[in-house]
N, C-alpha and C positions, 0 to 999 in steps of 0.2 A: 265391535259394533258399528254399523254402516249409516248413518242415516239416509230416510230417504225423504226427500223434498217432493210432494206434488203439487203441481204449480191449479188452483182454479180455475174452471173454464171463466174465461170473461165475455162478458155479452155488453154491446154498446148500445144506450137506449136513444132512440132518435126523440125529437120534441112531437112526434106522432100516437110516440107509444104512450109516455107520460103524462098526455093531454088526456088520450081514450082511457085511461085509470081515470082521471078525474071527473070527468062528463057522463055520469050512466046514463046520458043522452044520446054521447058518442055512438056509432056505427059498428066500432069496435070494443066497446067495454068491456062485454062479458068475456071476451079473445083476449084482452089486454091483461085481465085479473087474472083468468086462466095464465095466462104465458108468465106474470108475474111470481104466481104459486109454484107453477113447477120449476123457472128456476128457482128459485127460494130453497126446493128439495133438491136439486143440483147443486146447491149452496154456490151455484154461479155468482161472481163478482159482476158487480153493475158496475160500466162508465159511461160516462157522459165527459162534455166538454163545458166551459163554462157556458161558453155563446151557447150550447143546446140547454144548460140550467135558466139560463137570463131571457132566450126567445119562447121558452113553456112558462116562465113566471109571466111571462107577457100577456101571453095568447091566452091565460088562464083566467088571468086577469080582467080581461078586454073579455073573454064571454061567459065569464063563471062568477066573476065579481073576487075584491081585494078577499075577505075572507080565504074564499076556498084558494088564492093565489098565496094566502100567508099560511095557510093548511100547508100545502103544498113545499112549499120553502123551509119551512121549520121539518118537515119531513126531510126534503133534503140536505139539511145539516144533519139529523139526528141518522139517517145512514148513513153520510159518510164519518161519521164518531163514532159509531159501532164496528165500521168496516162494511158494510155491505155495499157500498158506492164509492167510488174514484168518482173525484169530477178533476179533471186534466185540463192546464191551461194551452192555448196556444204560443208557439215560440214565434217570433218573424220569419223565420223561414219558414213554419208552415201556415203562416196567412201567404209569402208570397206563393207555397205550391199550390193553396188553395186559391187566389188568382188566375195562376193557369190555366187550373185544371175547370174553374167557373167558365172562364174563356173560351177550352178546348171546346165544351160540351156545348156553348152556346143557348140563349133562352130557349124557349122556359123553361129547360130540363129538367131542372134541380135549384134550388136558394143557395147563396152563399157559403148559411149555416153548414148545410148538407155539405158542400165540398169541402169545408173548414174539418168538419165531421172525418172524411174520407182518408182526406191528408192523416190527422193524427192516428185514428184506426189503423191505420196502414205501419204511420211510424212505432205503433204501441203493439204491432203484431195480434190486431183484435181480427179474427175474421165473420165473427155471429154481432148480428144487430138484432135490435126487436124493434119494427119498425112498422108502418099503415100506409105507406104508400110503395110505390115500386121503386123509388131513386135508390135505396143500398143496393137491392139485387141487381139495376142495371150496372153499376159501379163495380159489381164482383164479388158484395159479401150475401153469405149466406144467414136467412131472416129463418128468425126460430117463432 
């Protein structure tokens, strides 16, 4: 008998999606709820970088308050603990590549955190992203 392993589809989650999910007044809130539910049904593995988590928590706290940021971070911990989310740490090589990409594109195309996300996604062969700005599409990723 031969064992067959299938890899779960992986989707990178951008700050814009994490934020839209938390803010019921965000223009993309309903879409974010639907997208996260669809990814759950698909049994997709969600991925983010530690920089995206930090950026998201900071944005949520600034716009929605400490308790919402606290809830967001606890959800990140729980999602990671049960295998729904992988949080990837960037290497020095990732940072150097992101600096190159950021400088190549020039302002104001996208943020440095976006550039770092693109680099990490490419390193991990992640081709799909949940994001509500056009930066990931411009960088060649499929949006979900």
